[in-house]
N, C-alpha and C positions, 0 to 999 in steps of 0.2 A: 503495501500501500503505501503510494506516494505520500511524503511529507508536507503538508501545505502550511500557510504562515498562518496561524490563528488571527482571527478578527478581532479589531480593536475600536474600543468605544472612546471619545472624548470623555473626560474627568465628570462633568456636569453630566453627561448622558447615563454612566454609569453609575454614579451616585442614586440617580433618580430611578434607574431601575433596580437597583441594589434595595433603595428602601421600598418599592414593590413586591420585590421577592421576598423580602422581610416579612412583609404583611403577609403573603402568602403562604410561609413556611409557619407564622403563628397562628394561621385558620388551619392548617392540616393538624398542628400539634394539637389545638384545640380539638379540631374533629375526632383524631385518635383517641382523645381522652373521654370522649361523650359515648364513643359507640361502644356498642356492647362487647364484651369479650367472646362472649358463647351464643347462639341463636336461641332465640325464645319465639317458638310459633305462635302465630295471632289466632284468633279464634276463628275468621273468616280468610286464612290464609287458602284453605283446599276451596272455598268459592272464588276466590282469586286466579289460583292455578286453573281451575275449571275453563275460568272465562278467556284467560289468556289460551288455552289449549282450543276452545273452541272458535276463538278469531283464526287461528293458527288454522285448523283445520277449515274452515270458511274460505279462508284465502287460498289455500291449496287445491280446494272443488273449483274454483273462479277459474283459477290457472289452468286447471285441466279442462274445465270447458271451452275456455276461450282457445287453447292449443287445438282443442279438437273440431271447433269451428272454423278458426284459422287454416289449417289443416284443409279440411274439406272445401271452403274457399279456394285455396289452391289447385287441390285435384279438379275443382269444376271449371275453373279459369284454363288448367291446362287442356281439357277436352273443348274449349268452347272457343279459345282466343290462341293466336300466334304470336301476338305482340310480344317480342323480347323484352320489353321495357316492363310492363304489367308484369311478366312473368318473375323477371329478377325484382321488384318490389313487393310481390308475394313470398317470393324466396327469403329476403329480408325479414319480411313481418313474422314468418315461420320462425327463423332462427331464434329473431328475438325472445319471441314468446317461449321457444323450446329453454333458449339461456334463463329467463326470468322461472320458470318451472322448475328448473334443476337445481337453481340458488333457491327456491322457494322449500323444494323437498329436502337440499342437504341442510337447510337452518330448522325445518320442523323436525327431520333424524334427530340433529342434535339437539335440540328442544327434547325431544323426548328420550334421551338417553341421559341428559341432566335432572338431577333433584331439583329445585330451584328450594325446597325445606329443608336440606341440610345446612349444616355448619359451615360447610367448605365455601362458600359465598363469604361469609362475613372474614374469614379467613386471609381469603384471596383478596377481598378490598383493603385490607388491614395490610396485608403484604403491599399492594401496589401503593398504598398512601404513607408507608414507610419508606419505599423507594422513591416516589415523588418528593417527600421531604428532604431524605439526604443527597438527590441530585438539586434539588434547588439550595440547600445550603450550600454546596462546593462551587455551585456556578455564583451565588452571591458572594464566597469569599473571593473566588478568581476576580469577580467584578471591580470588588474594592482594592485590590493586590494589583492586577495587571490591566484591569479595565478589558476585557475579552472574555469571551464564553466558549473556549475551548471544550470544555467538562461536560459543555450541554451537547454541542456537536457530535463528540465524541461519542456519547452516551445514545443519542438517536442512532448514529450509523451503527452499532451495534447492536440495537434492538431492530434497524430493519434489516441487516444480515441474518441475526437469530430468527426472526419472522421468516424471512426468504426460506431459511435452512429446512424450518418446520414445514411451511408448506411443500418443499420439494420433497420431502421424506415422506410426507401423506400423499402427494401427486404419485411418487414410486411405490408406494406400498399399494396404493387404490390401480395403477397400471399391473403390479402385479398379481393381484388377486383377479382382475381382469384375465391379465395372461393364462393363468392357472384355469379359471373356469372355461377359456378358449379351448387350450389344451387338452382339458378333459372331454368337452365336447367333440373337439377332433380325435380325441384317442377313441372314444364311442365310437364314433363313423368310422374310424379306419378298421376297428374289430369288426364291425357289421362288415365293411367291403372286402373281407380278407376271408370272412366265414363265406361270402357270396364267391370270391373268388375259387377259393379252396374246393365249393361244390361245382363250381362250374369245371374246374381242371379235372376232378373225379369222371366226371362226366366225358370231358374230352379224351381221358383214359383209356375210358372203355369203347367210345368211338373207334381211337386210334389202333385198337387191338383189334377191332371189326375188321380196319381199313388194313392194317400190318396182313391180316391174313389175303384179305383180297390182293394188294400189292405183290403178295408171294408168288400168287397164281400168274398175276399178270406179268411179273418180271422174267418167269421161266419162258412163256410165249416173246415178250420183247427182247430177250438176249437172244435170242435166234435170227429176230427180226435185225436186229443190231449188228449182230457178227456179219449180216450178207452186205446191209447196209454200209461197213465198215471197209469190206473188202472193195466192193464199189470206189468208195471214195479214195481209198488206196489208188487204185488203177486211176482215176481222174487226177487227183494228185501229182502222180509220175508224169501224166500227160502234160500237167500245166508247168512242171517243173523244165521238162525238156524244152518247151518253148520258151518258158522265161531264161534258161541260159543260151539259147541262141541270141536273144535280144540281148543280153550282157555282153556277150561276144562283140556284136555290132558296136554297142555304147563304148565299148573298151577300146576299139579301134578309131572310134571317132575321137575319144578325148587323150591319144594318143598322138592323133594329128594337131589335134590343139596345142598341144604339151609344145610340138615342134614350131608351131606359130609363135607361144610365148616366148620360146627362147631366143628365136630372131628379134622379136620386138625388142627383148630384153638386151641383148648386145648393143640394137641401134641405140637406146636410150644410155647406155653407161658410156659410148662414146661420145654423145650429145653432152653428156654431162662434165666428161673430161675436159672438152673444150670451153665449156662456160665456167669450169676450176679456174681456168687459168685467166679468165677475165675478171673474174669476181676479187682474186688476188692481188691483182692492178689496182682494183678500187680500193680493195683494202687496206693497200701500202697508202695510197694518197689520202684516204680518211685519218689513216691514223697520224700521218704529218700534219691534216689540218687540225685535228685533235689537241697535238702538241701545242702547236701554234696559238690557239685559242684557250687553251688550259693555262699558257704563261700571260696570257693578256688579260685572264679573268683574276688571275692570283693577284697582278698588281692592282686591279680594281678592289679585290678584296682586303689588299695592305691598306688602301687609303681609307676605304669604309672603315677599318679596325683604328687606323688615328683617329678618325671623326667620331665615331664611338667613342673612343677615352676622352677626347675633348667634351663631348655633351654629356658624358655620366658625371665630370666633374662638376660641369653647371649646374646638374641635376641637384648632387649632393649640396651645393651649397644654398642651392633654391629650398631644398627639402629641410635644412638645418634652419633657415631664416623663416620657412612656415611652422617650425617645431615652436620656436621662440615666440611668436606671433599668437599661436593657439594657445600656448601657457599664458599669456597675460590676458587676452580674452576668456579663459577658464577661470582664473584667478578673481577676474573681476565677476564674471555672473558670479560664483561664491559669495563675493562680500555683498553683492546685490540681493543675493537670496537670505542669507542670515543677515541684512538690515531689514527686507520685507517680514521674516518670520519674528524678528525681536517686535516692528512696529506693530504687528498681528496679536502677540501676546501681551504688550502692555493694553493692546484696546481691549482684549477679553478680561484683563486683571481691573483695566477701570469701568467695565460694564459691571462686571463681579462687586466690585466694592460699593458702587453707586448702588445696586441692587440692594447690597447687603445692609448699607448705612439708611436707606429708604424702609427698609424692613424694621430696624431697629428704633426709627423716628415712629414709625406706627405702631410699634408697641409701647414705645416711653407716652406717645399720645393716649393710647388705650388704656395702658395702665395705671397713668400719672404720674410717672416717673420723672425725677430732676426737676427744670425748670417748666414743664407741664403739668405740675401737683397743684394740687386746689389749694389756694391762699385761704387762711384764719381771718374771718372778718370779725368787726363788733366789740372786740375787748375793751377797746379803750372809749367808746362811747356809752357803754354799760357802765363804766367806773365815775365817769363825770356824771351820770345821771343821780348815782348815789346821795354824791356830796352835795349837791344842791337840796337835797331832801332834806339831810341833816339842819344844814342853813336854817332854813325854815320853822 
């Protein structure tokens, strides 16, 4: 499995998500504490189960009726129309209804195999709740520490692989059972077929025995006939061989005459080739001399090109060195600009965070009445003056 870079979140987003996940973990812990440890059946549990089974049976009957009607519609359409589009639509409808019926049958059988009144359902729910609680706790810790949620992704991938493996195992088991049933049917068919073949061969043996007796009688008569036919055939073959031998002698004489003609033609061709060989030797000498001359001229041109290439290579090295210097300057300038941009972004983020924090704190001080926003005590000085005036009177 290839290693991938874990997804990262910004600090504020990570804190927000961690807060939400912390609330979820608290809710799961509370749910685990309030859920019963063992299953206590309700008085109306049997009625509930009976109602659910009735709904499943009604759904199954509806799908079976729908499948029968769709299949009958398809057969009627195949007899009455030849439009390929309509036939294809009917075929798709039959396949879709058959898939729904198969899924419903699988759900119905699984529901009948499971007992909803057992305590295993509560145990399974508790195990799933504990698993989700631990996973969210680990994810929350990773969000706070590393601002990522790789643990969650790894867990989801592992659960997907586990589910795919279980589905593959179930599919293989179903295929194996179907294959066993098919082989059993084939075995029964083969046994019946072999028994029929044995019976037929026994009958054939008895029939062949009768034919053997007849053939023995016929063979004696045919032997005499064949012997006479063979004698006639030998005489005919000898006559044909005599005629063929005569023809072969004539063909041999003809081929000898042809061989003599070919030998004379071969001698004439050899003399002609000797004559042409002398002319070609002269041309070869001429071309060898021309080759040497052209070779020297091309060698001089090659030396000149090598010198030119060396000069061009020196210029290229100088230009390359100058290009690398300019490139280094450009890269350094871009790095400095990128650092300045990131610094400005970070300062802007910190400024916005500080403003939000100050605004929140001022709101708290105003609502709670802290500091300069507290309620001032009034009326103490006026009450004292009023008492003094009363005493004087």
